C-alpha positions as CSV (number, residue, x, y, z in Angstrom):
1,M,26.3,-18.6,33.5
2,S,23.7,-18.3,31.1
3,Q,26.3,-16.3,28.9
4,D,28.8,-18.4,29.5
5,K,27.1,-21.9,28.2
6,D,26.1,-19.4,24.8
7,Q,29.9,-18.4,24.2
8,Q,30.9,-22.0,24.5
9,F,28.4,-23.1,22.4
10,V,29.4,-20.3,19.7
11,S,32.7,-21.4,20.2
12,S,32.2,-24.9,19.9
13,V,30.3,-24.4,16.7
14,R,33.1,-22.1,15.3
15,Q,35.7,-24.5,15.4
16,T,33.4,-27.6,14.2
17,L,32.8,-25.3,11.1
18,D,36.2,-23.9,10.6
19,H,38.2,-27.9,10.8
20,S,35.4,-28.8,8.2
21,V,36.4,-25.7,5.8
22,T,40.0,-26.5,6.4
23,E,39.8,-30.1,6.1
24,L,37.8,-29.9,2.6
25,D,39.1,-31.3,-0.7
26,A,41.0,-29.3,-3.7
27,V,38.2,-30.6,-6.0
28,T,35.7,-28.9,-3.5
29,L,37.2,-26.1,-2.5
30,A,37.7,-25.1,-6.5
31,R,34.1,-26.1,-7.2
32,L,33.2,-23.5,-4.6
33,R,35.6,-20.9,-5.9
34,A,34.4,-21.6,-9.5
35,A,30.6,-21.1,-8.1
36,R,31.5,-18.1,-5.8
37,L,33.1,-16.4,-9.1
38,T,30.1,-17.2,-11.7
39,A,27.8,-15.9,-8.5
40,L,30.0,-12.9,-8.4
41,Q,30.2,-12.4,-12.3
42,G,27.2,-13.3,-13.3
43,R,24.7,-10.8,-11.5
44,H,22.2,-11.1,-14.6
45,K,20.9,-7.5,-15.8
46,P,16.4,-8.7,-15.5
47,P,15.6,-8.7,-19.3
48,I,14.1,-5.6,-21.2
49,W,10.6,-6.8,-20.8
50,Q,10.6,-6.5,-17.5
51,N,12.2,-3.1,-17.4
52,R,9.7,-2.2,-19.7
53,L,7.1,-3.4,-17.7
54,A,8.2,-2.0,-14.5
55,L,8.5,1.2,-16.6
56,A,4.4,0.7,-17.9
57,T,3.4,0.0,-14.4
58,A,5.0,3.2,-12.8
59,M,3.7,5.5,-15.5
60,S,-0.1,3.7,-14.8
61,V,0.3,4.2,-11.2
62,V,1.6,8.2,-11.8
63,L,-1.2,8.8,-14.5
64,V,-4.1,7.4,-12.4
65,A,-2.7,9.2,-9.4
66,G,-2.9,12.5,-11.3
67,V,-6.4,11.7,-12.3
68,W,-7.7,11.3,-8.9
69,V,-5.9,14.5,-7.4
70,L,-6.2,16.5,-10.0
71,Q,-10.2,15.4,-10.6
72,K,-12.6,18.0,-9.1
73,P,-15.5,17.4,-6.8
74,V,-18.7,16.7,-8.0
75,E,-20.8,19.4,-6.4
76,R,-24.5,19.0,-6.2
77,D,-26.7,21.6,-6.3
78,L,-29.1,20.9,-3.3
79,P,-32.1,22.6,-3.7
80,M,-32.5,25.4,-0.9
81,D,-35.6,23.9,1.4
82,D,-33.0,20.8,1.4
83,L,-30.5,22.3,3.0
84,Q,-32.6,24.9,5.6
85,L,-34.2,21.1,6.6
86,L,-30.4,19.7,7.0
87,T,-29.2,22.7,8.9
88,A,-31.9,23.4,10.8
89,K,-31.8,24.2,14.5
90,E,-35.4,23.7,15.1
91,D,-37.4,20.5,16.2
92,L,-37.3,18.4,13.3
93,E,-41.6,17.6,14.0
94,L,-42.7,20.5,12.0
95,Y,-40.5,18.6,9.1
96,R,-42.7,15.5,9.5
97,D,-45.7,17.2,7.8
98,L,-43.8,19.1,5.2
99,E,-45.7,18.3,1.9
100,F,-49.5,19.2,4.4
101,Y,-47.7,23.1,4.7
102,Q,-46.7,23.1,1.1
103,W,-49.8,22.2,0.0
104,L,-51.3,24.8,2.3
105,E,-49.4,27.4,1.3
106,Q,-50.6,27.0,-1.8
107,Q,-54.0,27.1,-0.8
108,R,-53.1,30.7,0.2
109,E,-51.4,32.2,-2.6
110,Q,-54.5,30.7,-5.0
111,G,-56.8,31.9,-2.7
């Protein structure tokens, strides 16, 4: 039932619009034709500066993307002691007094 009402509404609107178009005077019809013709013929090309701006933007994006992709990752030289600390599976309590253990080792090597 709702579809029937929708169909009736669409039909009514279509008839009203068609009727209003057929009753347009000659001057209005001529102006509409002229506007339509102008719109079809007047598909303006963008100014040359817009083309150059678009090209410059595209080239900048390509350049930045190329530099970003080709950039080598920065390698940081981590001392092996630090690397061992980071990868250790033992309890980290031992490393809390690391300076003390390093000092103790130096004392043992000296004496």
